[in-house]
C-alpha positions in Angstrom: -60.5 -24.8 9.7 -58.9 -24.5 13.1 -56.7 -27.6 12.7 -55.8 -26.7 9.1 -54.4 -23.5 10.4 -52.7 -25.3 13.3 -50.9 -27.6 10.9 -49.1 -24.6 9.4 -47.4 -23.8 12.8 -43.7 -24.3 12.8 -43.1 -24.5 16.5 -44.9 -24.4 19.9 -45.7 -26.8 22.7 -47.8 -28.8 20.2 -46.2 -29.1 16.9 -48.1 -28.9 13.6 -47.8 -32.6 12.7 -48.9 -33.6 16.2 -52.4 -32.4 15.5 -52.8 -35.1 12.9 -53.2 -37.6 15.8 -56.7 -38.2 16.9 -55.8 -38.2 20.6 -54.0 -34.8 20.2 -57.1 -33.4 18.5 -59.3 -34.6 21.3 -56.9 -33.1 23.9 -56.9 -29.8 22.1 -60.8 -29.7 22.0 -60.9 -30.4 25.7 -58.4 -27.7 26.5 -60.3 -25.2 24.3 -63.6 -26.1 26.1 -62.0 -25.7 29.5 -60.6 -22.3 28.5 -64.0 -21.2 27.1 -65.7 -22.2 30.4 -63.2 -20.2 32.4 -63.7 -17.2 30.1 -67.5 -17.5 30.5 -67.2 -17.8 34.3 -65.0 -14.7 34.4 -67.0 -12.5 32.0 -70.6 -13.4 33.0 -70.7 -11.5 36.4 -69.5 -8.3 34.6 -72.0 -8.7 31.8 -74.8 -9.5 34.3 -74.0 -6.3 36.3 -74.0 -4.2 33.1 -77.4 -5.6 31.9 -79.1 -5.6 35.3 -78.2 -1.9 35.7 -80.7 -1.0 33.0 -83.6 -2.6 34.9 -85.8 -0.9 37.5 -86.3 -2.3 40.9 -89.7 -3.9 40.0 -88.3 -5.7 36.9 -85.2 -6.7 38.9 -87.3 -8.4 41.6 -90.1 -9.8 39.5 -88.4 -11.2 36.4 -85.6 -13.8 36.4 -84.1 -12.7 33.1 -80.7 -11.5 32.0 -81.7 -9.1 29.2 -83.6 -6.0 30.4 -86.9 -5.0 28.8 -85.3 -1.7 27.6 -82.0 0.0 27.6 -82.9 3.4 29.1 -79.8 5.5 29.7 -81.7 7.9 31.8 -81.7 5.4 34.7 -77.9 5.5 34.7 -77.9 9.2 34.5 -80.3 9.4 37.5 -78.1 7.2 39.6 -74.9 9.1 38.6 -76.5 12.4 39.7 -78.2 11.0 42.8 -74.9 9.8 44.3 -72.8 12.6 42.9 -70.3 10.1 41.3 -68.4 12.9 39.5 -66.8 13.8 42.9 -65.7 10.3 43.6 -64.5 9.8 40.1 -62.4 13.0 40.5 -60.9 11.7 43.8 -60.1 8.3 42.3 -58.5 9.9 39.3 -56.3 12.0 41.5 -55.3 8.9 43.5 -54.6 7.0 40.2 -52.5 9.8 38.7 -50.3 10.2 41.7 -49.9 6.4 42.0 -48.8 6.1 38.4 -46.2 8.8 38.8 -44.8 7.4 42.0 -44.9 3.8 40.7 -42.8 4.7 37.6 -40.3 7.2 39.2 -39.6 5.5 42.5 -39.6 1.9 41.5 -37.8 2.8 38.2 -35.0 4.6 40.1 -34.5 1.7 42.5 -34.4 -0.8 39.6 -31.9 1.6 37.9 -29.7 1.5 40.9 -29.8 -2.3 41.2 -29.6 -3.2 37.5 -27.3 -0.5 36.1 -25.4 1.4 38.8 -24.8 -1.6 41.1 -23.3 0.2 44.0 -21.6 -1.6 46.9 -24.2 -3.6 48.8 -26.8 -3.6 45.9 -27.2 -7.4 46.2 -28.4 -7.0 49.8 -31.0 -4.4 48.6 -32.1 -6.8 45.8 -32.5 -9.6 48.3 -34.6 -7.4 50.5 -36.8 -6.5 47.6 -37.3 -10.2 46.6 -37.9 -11.1 50.3 -40.6 -8.5 50.6 -42.5 -10.2 47.8 -43.0 -13.1 50.2 -44.7 -10.9 52.8 -48.5 -10.5 52.4 -49.2 -6.8 52.1 -52.1 -7.0 54.5 -49.7 -7.8 57.4 -48.1 -4.3 57.0 -51.3 -2.4 57.2 -51.2 -1.8 61.0 -47.7 -0.4 61.1 -48.4 1.5 57.9 -51.5 3.1 59.3 -49.8 4.1 62.5 -47.0 5.7 60.6 -49.5 7.6 58.5 -51.1 9.0 61.7 -47.8 9.9 63.2 -46.8 11.8 60.1 -50.1 13.5 60.0 -50.9 12.3 56.5 -54.3 10.9 57.3 -57.0 12.4 55.0 -54.6 13.0 52.1 -53.7 11.1 48.9 -50.0 11.0 49.8 -50.1 7.5 51.5 -51.9 6.1 48.5 -49.2 7.5 46.1 -46.3 6.3 48.2 -47.8 2.8 48.6 -47.5 2.3 44.9 -44.1 4.0 44.8 -42.7 1.1 46.9 -43.9 -2.0 45.1 -41.4 -4.9 44.8 -43.2 -6.4 41.8 -42.7 -3.2 39.8 -39.1 -3.1 40.8 -38.6 -6.7 39.4 -40.3 -5.7 36.1 -38.1 -2.6 35.7 -34.9 -4.4 36.7 -35.3 -7.3 34.2 -36.1 -4.8 31.4 -33.2 -2.5 32.3 -30.7 -5.3 32.2 -31.6 -5.9 28.5 -30.6 -2.4 27.5 -27.3 -2.4 25.6 -24.5 -1.3 27.9 -22.7 0.4 25.0 -25.4 3.1 24.9 -25.0 3.8 28.6 -21.2 3.9 28.3 -21.4 6.3 25.4 -23.6 8.6 27.4 -21.2 8.6 30.3 -18.2 9.4 28.0 -20.2 12.3 26.7 -20.4 13.7 30.2 -23.9 12.6 31.2 -24.4 12.2 34.9 -26.3 9.4 36.7 -29.7 11.1 36.6 -29.1 12.4 33.0 -28.5 8.8 31.8 -31.7 7.7 33.6 -33.9 10.5 32.1 -32.3 10.7 28.6 -31.4 7.0 27.9 -33.2 4.6 30.2 -36.7 6.1 30.3 -37.0 6.7 26.5 -35.9 3.1 25.8 -38.3 1.7 28.5 -41.6 2.9 27.2 -43.1 -0.6 26.9 -42.4 -1.5 30.5 -43.3 2.0 31.8 -46.7 1.5 30.1 -47.2 -1.9 31.7 -46.3 -0.6 35.2 -48.5 2.5 34.7 -51.5 0.3 33.7 -50.9 -2.1 36.5 -50.7 0.9 39.0 -53.8 2.5 37.5 -56.0 -0.6 37.8 -54.6 -1.4 41.3 -55.1 2.2 42.6 -58.6 2.4 41.1 -59.6 -0.9 42.7 -57.9 -0.4 46.0 -60.3 -0.3 49.0 -58.6 -0.9 52.3 -55.9 1.9 52.4 -58.3 4.5 51.0 -60.9 3.4 53.5 -58.5 3.8 56.4 -57.1 7.1 55.3 -59.9 8.9 53.4 -63.2 7.6 55.0 -65.3 10.5 56.2 -63.4 13.1 54.2 -64.1 15.0 51.0 -61.5 12.8 49.3 -63.4 9.5 49.4 -62.8 7.3 46.3 -65.3 5.3 44.2 -64.5 2.1 46.1 -65.0 3.7 49.5 -68.3 5.1 48.3 -69.5 1.7 47.2 -68.8 0.3 50.6 -70.8 3.1 52.2 -73.9 1.8 50.5 -74.2 -0.8 53.2 -75.2 1.9 55.7 -77.6 3.7 53.4 -81.2 2.8 52.3 -80.3 2.1 48.7 -82.1 -0.4 46.4 -80.2 -3.2 44.8 -80.4 -1.9 41.2 -78.8 1.5 42.2 -75.9 -0.4 43.9 -75.5 -2.4 40.7 -75.4 0.8 38.6 -72.8 2.2 41.0 -70.8 -1.0 40.6 -70.9 -0.7 36.9 -69.6 2.9 37.1 -66.6 1.4 39.1 -66.0 -1.4 36.6 -66.1 0.6 33.4 -62.8 2.6 33.6 -60.4 -0.3 34.2 -62.3 -2.4 31.7 -61.9 0.2 29.0 -58.2 0.7 29.8 -57.5 -3.0 29.6 -59.4 -3.4 26.3 -57.4 -0.5 24.7 -54.0 -1.5 26.0 -54.2 -5.3 26.4 -51.6 -5.9 23.7 -49.1 -3.5 25.3 -49.8 -5.2 28.7 -49.0 -8.7 27.5 -46.1 -7.6 25.3 -44.5 -5.3 27.9 -44.9 -7.8 30.7 -43.2 -10.5 28.6 -40.4 -8.1 27.7 -39.9 -7.2 31.3 -40.1 -10.7 32.7 -38.3 -12.8 30.1 -34.6 -12.4 29.2 -33.8 -12.8 25.6 
Protein backbone atom coordinates (compact mmCIF):
# COMPACT_ATOMS: atom_id res chain seq x y z
CA UNK A 1 0.00 0.00 0.00
CA UNK A 2 2.85 2.38 0.87
CA UNK A 3 4.64 1.84 -2.44
CA UNK A 4 1.37 1.99 -4.39
CA UNK A 5 0.76 5.47 -3.03
CA UNK A 6 4.40 6.39 -3.61
CA UNK A 7 4.12 5.46 -7.28
CA UNK A 8 1.51 8.21 -7.68
CA UNK A 9 3.97 10.95 -6.69
CA UNK A 10 4.91 13.33 -9.47
CA UNK A 11 8.04 14.83 -8.00
CA UNK A 12 10.41 14.62 -5.05
CA UNK A 13 13.88 13.37 -4.28
CA UNK A 14 12.76 9.85 -5.16
CA UNK A 15 10.53 9.83 -8.20
CA UNK A 16 7.52 7.55 -8.48
CA UNK A 17 8.94 5.18 -11.07
CA UNK A 18 12.19 4.85 -9.08
CA UNK A 19 10.31 2.88 -6.43
CA UNK A 20 9.77 0.07 -8.92
CA UNK A 21 13.40 -0.81 -8.48
CA UNK A 22 14.12 -3.40 -5.80
CA UNK A 23 17.22 -1.58 -4.57
CA UNK A 24 15.26 1.66 -4.13
CA UNK A 25 12.54 -0.18 -2.21
CA UNK A 26 15.12 -1.67 0.12
CA UNK A 27 16.73 1.76 0.62
CA UNK A 28 13.32 3.26 1.42
CA UNK A 29 12.60 0.54 3.98
CA UNK A 30 15.98 1.08 5.64
CA UNK A 31 15.42 4.84 5.79
CA UNK A 32 11.95 4.35 7.28
CA UNK A 33 13.32 1.97 9.92
CA UNK A 34 16.06 4.43 10.85
CA UNK A 35 13.51 7.25 11.15
CA UNK A 36 11.27 5.04 13.26
CA UNK A 37 14.19 4.21 15.57
CA UNK A 38 15.03 7.91 15.96
CA UNK A 39 11.39 8.69 16.81
CA UNK A 40 11.26 5.91 19.40
CA UNK A 41 14.51 7.10 21.03
CA UNK A 42 13.13 10.65 21.18
CA UNK A 43 9.66 9.80 22.46
CA UNK A 44 10.42 6.98 24.90
CA UNK A 45 11.97 9.15 27.70
CA UNK A 46 8.92 11.43 27.70
CA UNK A 47 6.50 8.48 27.73
CA UNK A 48 8.49 6.81 30.51
CA UNK A 49 8.37 9.95 32.69
CA UNK A 50 4.63 10.24 32.11
CA UNK A 51 3.91 6.60 33.03
CA UNK A 52 6.35 6.48 35.95
CA UNK A 53 4.70 9.53 37.52
CA UNK A 54 1.62 7.41 38.28
CA UNK A 55 3.61 4.94 40.40
CA UNK A 56 4.27 5.22 44.10
CA UNK A 57 7.80 4.98 45.44
CA UNK A 58 7.47 1.30 46.41
CA UNK A 59 6.23 0.28 42.98
CA UNK A 60 8.91 2.43 41.34
CA UNK A 61 11.72 0.76 43.29
CA UNK A 62 10.36 -2.78 43.30
CA UNK A 63 9.01 -3.42 39.80
CA UNK A 64 10.95 -3.01 36.59
CA UNK A 65 7.90 -2.26 34.46
CA UNK A 66 6.86 0.60 32.25
CA UNK A 67 3.09 0.46 32.71
CA UNK A 68 1.96 1.41 36.24
CA UNK A 69 -0.46 -0.80 38.14
CA UNK A 70 -3.04 2.00 38.24
CA UNK A 71 -3.55 5.49 36.85
CA UNK A 72 -4.39 7.37 40.03
CA UNK A 73 -4.62 11.10 39.33
CA UNK A 74 -4.68 11.88 43.03
CA UNK A 75 -0.93 11.21 43.15
CA UNK A 76 -0.34 14.00 40.63
CA UNK A 77 -2.65 16.28 42.54
CA UNK A 78 -0.79 15.62 45.79
CA UNK A 79 2.57 16.46 44.22
CA UNK A 80 1.11 19.61 42.60
CA UNK A 81 -0.17 20.85 45.96
CA UNK A 82 2.88 19.72 47.91
CA UNK A 83 5.31 21.80 45.87
CA UNK A 84 2.86 24.65 45.14
CA UNK A 85 3.43 24.38 41.41
CA UNK A 86 0.71 26.93 40.67
CA UNK A 87 3.09 29.70 41.79
CA UNK A 88 5.92 28.50 39.57
CA UNK A 89 3.55 28.02 36.65
CA UNK A 90 2.40 31.61 37.08
CA UNK A 91 5.98 32.90 37.14
CA UNK A 92 6.89 30.88 34.04
CA UNK A 93 3.82 32.14 32.20
CA UNK A 94 4.76 35.75 33.01
CA UNK A 95 8.28 35.13 31.71
CA UNK A 96 6.89 33.46 28.58
CA UNK A 97 4.35 36.19 27.84
CA UNK A 98 6.92 38.98 28.07
CA UNK A 99 9.43 36.98 26.02
CA UNK A 100 6.89 36.47 23.22
CA UNK A 101 6.01 40.18 23.07
CA UNK A 102 9.66 41.27 23.04
CA UNK A 103 10.66 38.58 20.53
CA UNK A 104 8.00 39.68 18.06
CA UNK A 105 8.24 43.46 18.47
CA UNK A 106 11.99 44.06 18.83
CA UNK A 107 13.22 41.43 16.39
CA UNK A 108 10.43 42.28 13.96
CA UNK A 109 11.32 45.97 14.03
CA UNK A 110 15.00 45.26 13.40
CA UNK A 111 14.14 42.95 10.51
CA UNK A 112 11.78 45.62 9.17
CA UNK A 113 14.61 48.15 9.16
CA UNK A 114 17.01 45.76 7.42
CA UNK A 115 14.59 44.24 4.89
CA UNK A 116 12.27 47.16 4.05
CA UNK A 117 13.63 50.54 5.15
CA UNK A 118 17.29 49.78 4.36
CA UNK A 119 18.86 52.94 5.82
CA UNK A 120 22.46 53.86 5.24
CA UNK A 121 24.70 51.29 6.88
CA UNK A 122 22.03 48.58 7.13
CA UNK A 123 24.38 46.04 5.56
CA UNK A 124 26.79 46.49 8.47
CA UNK A 125 23.94 45.86 10.91
CA UNK A 126 22.96 42.74 8.98
CA UNK A 127 26.55 41.49 9.03
CA UNK A 128 26.69 41.99 12.80
CA UNK A 129 23.43 40.07 13.22
CA UNK A 130 24.75 37.16 11.14
CA UNK A 131 28.09 37.29 12.94
CA UNK A 132 26.34 37.06 16.32
CA UNK A 133 24.88 33.72 15.24
CA UNK A 134 28.40 32.30 15.34
CA UNK A 135 28.93 33.26 18.99
CA UNK A 136 27.78 30.65 21.54
CA UNK A 137 25.23 32.31 23.79
CA UNK A 138 26.85 30.88 26.91
CA UNK A 139 29.95 33.03 26.33
CA UNK A 140 27.88 36.18 26.86
CA UNK A 141 26.43 35.14 30.20
CA UNK A 142 29.15 36.74 32.38
CA UNK A 143 28.95 40.18 30.78
CA UNK A 144 25.15 39.92 30.61
CA UNK A 145 24.88 39.07 34.29
CA UNK A 146 27.20 41.94 35.29
CA UNK A 147 25.14 44.41 33.26
CA UNK A 148 21.96 43.10 34.89
CA UNK A 149 23.45 43.75 38.34
CA UNK A 150 24.70 47.21 37.36
CA UNK A 151 21.24 48.19 36.09
CA UNK A 152 19.58 46.78 39.19
CA UNK A 153 17.40 44.37 37.23
CA UNK A 154 18.33 41.29 39.25
CA UNK A 155 15.23 39.62 40.67
CA UNK A 156 12.94 40.81 37.87
CA UNK A 157 11.61 39.31 34.63
CA UNK A 158 12.98 42.15 32.48
CA UNK A 159 16.34 40.46 31.66
CA UNK A 160 14.48 37.35 30.49
CA UNK A 161 12.19 39.39 28.25
CA UNK A 162 15.02 41.39 26.70
CA UNK A 163 17.11 38.27 26.13
CA UNK A 164 14.48 37.04 23.67
CA UNK A 165 13.96 40.52 22.26
CA UNK A 166 17.53 40.38 20.90
CA UNK A 167 17.68 37.05 19.09
CA UNK A 168 19.54 36.92 15.78
CA UNK A 169 17.74 33.77 14.63
CA UNK A 170 14.35 35.46 14.94
CA UNK A 171 15.66 38.46 13.03
CA UNK A 172 16.72 36.18 10.17
CA UNK A 173 13.28 34.55 10.05
CA UNK A 174 11.51 37.90 10.02
CA UNK A 175 13.83 39.40 7.40
CA UNK A 176 13.43 36.54 4.93
CA UNK A 177 9.66 36.68 5.31
CA UNK A 178 9.43 40.49 5.01
CA UNK A 179 11.40 40.45 1.77
CA UNK A 180 8.67 38.33 0.16
CA UNK A 181 5.96 40.94 0.85
CA UNK A 182 5.04 42.73 -2.42
CA UNK A 183 6.65 46.13 -2.56
CA UNK A 184 3.59 47.57 -4.32
CA UNK A 185 1.58 47.29 -1.10
CA UNK A 186 4.18 49.19 0.88
CA UNK A 187 4.52 51.85 -1.81
CA UNK A 188 0.73 52.33 -1.93
CA UNK A 189 0.64 52.78 1.83
CA UNK A 190 3.39 55.40 1.66
CA UNK A 191 1.53 57.28 -1.09
CA UNK A 192 -1.54 57.33 1.14
CA UNK A 193 0.51 59.11 3.79
CA UNK A 194 1.33 56.20 6.09
CA UNK A 195 4.46 56.70 8.15
CA UNK A 196 7.18 54.18 8.91
CA UNK A 197 5.53 52.78 12.03
CA UNK A 198 2.07 52.85 10.43
CA UNK A 199 3.33 50.72 7.56
CA UNK A 200 4.82 48.28 10.04
CA UNK A 201 1.70 47.96 12.19
CA UNK A 202 -0.94 48.16 9.44
CA UNK A 203 0.74 46.34 6.53
CA UNK A 204 3.71 44.30 7.66
CA UNK A 205 2.34 42.72 10.84
CA UNK A 206 -1.06 41.63 9.45
CA UNK A 207 0.65 39.99 6.46
CA UNK A 208 3.23 38.30 8.70
CA UNK A 209 0.95 36.25 10.92
CA UNK A 210 2.52 32.89 9.90
CA UNK A 211 6.06 33.92 10.82
CA UNK A 212 4.85 35.78 13.92
CA UNK A 213 3.20 32.56 15.11
CA UNK A 214 6.40 30.62 14.47
CA UNK A 215 8.57 33.11 16.38
CA UNK A 216 6.03 33.27 19.20
CA UNK A 217 6.00 29.49 19.58
CA UNK A 218 9.80 29.28 19.42
CA UNK A 219 10.08 32.03 22.04
CA UNK A 220 7.46 30.33 24.21
CA UNK A 221 9.20 26.95 24.26
CA UNK A 222 12.64 28.52 24.73
CA UNK A 223 11.51 30.81 27.56
CA UNK A 224 9.63 28.00 29.30
CA UNK A 225 12.61 25.64 29.09
CA UNK A 226 15.30 28.21 29.88
CA UNK A 227 17.19 27.53 33.09
CA UNK A 228 20.52 29.37 33.32
CA UNK A 229 19.39 33.00 33.05
CA UNK A 230 16.31 32.54 35.30
CA UNK A 231 18.54 30.70 37.78
CA UNK A 232 21.06 33.56 37.88
CA UNK A 233 18.50 36.35 38.11
CA UNK A 234 15.53 34.82 39.96
CA UNK A 235 16.98 32.18 42.31
CA UNK A 236 15.92 32.78 45.90
CA UNK A 237 13.15 35.22 44.93
CA UNK A 238 9.39 34.83 44.76
CA UNK A 239 9.65 34.82 40.95
CA UNK A 240 11.38 31.45 40.50
CA UNK A 241 10.22 29.60 37.38
CA UNK A 242 9.37 25.93 36.95
CA UNK A 243 12.86 25.03 35.72
CA UNK A 244 14.54 26.75 38.65
CA UNK A 245 12.24 24.88 41.03
CA UNK A 246 13.14 21.56 39.40
CA UNK A 247 16.83 22.25 39.98
CA UNK A 248 16.13 23.05 43.63
CA UNK A 249 15.00 19.46 44.20
CA UNK A 250 18.65 18.41 44.41
CA UNK A 251 18.92 20.17 47.77
CA UNK A 252 15.64 18.88 49.22
CA UNK A 253 14.78 15.38 50.55
CA UNK A 254 12.42 14.45 47.73
CA UNK A 255 11.70 10.94 46.46
CA UNK A 256 12.38 10.06 42.83
CA UNK A 257 8.72 9.67 41.84
CA UNK A 258 7.85 13.18 43.05
CA UNK A 259 10.70 14.55 40.95
CA UNK A 260 9.38 12.64 37.93
CA UNK A 261 5.92 14.09 38.48
CA UNK A 262 7.42 17.57 38.70
CA UNK A 263 9.29 16.91 35.45
CA UNK A 264 6.03 15.87 33.83
CA UNK A 265 4.42 19.15 34.93
CA UNK A 266 7.29 20.96 33.19
CA UNK A 267 7.04 18.87 30.00
CA UNK A 268 3.29 19.05 29.43
CA UNK A 269 2.78 22.74 28.39
CA UNK A 270 5.34 22.89 25.52
CA UNK A 271 4.28 19.42 24.38
CA UNK A 272 0.65 20.50 24.10
CA UNK A 273 1.60 23.71 22.29
CA UNK A 274 3.72 21.82 19.76
CA UNK A 275 1.01 19.20 19.20
CA UNK A 276 -1.56 21.93 18.49
CA UNK A 277 0.60 24.18 16.31
CA UNK A 278 3.02 21.74 14.65
CA UNK A 279 1.63 22.46 11.16
CA UNK A 280 1.97 26.23 11.66
CA UNK A 281 5.52 25.76 12.96
CA UNK A 282 6.69 23.77 9.94
CA UNK A 283 4.79 25.85 7.36
CA UNK A 284 5.77 29.17 8.88
CA UNK A 285 9.42 28.24 9.27
CA UNK A 286 9.55 27.15 5.63
CA UNK A 287 7.88 30.36 4.52
CA UNK A 288 10.35 32.43 6.50
CA UNK A 289 13.47 30.52 5.53
CA UNK A 290 12.88 29.72 1.86
CA UNK A 291 12.52 32.36 -0.79
CA UNK A 292 10.00 31.52 -3.48
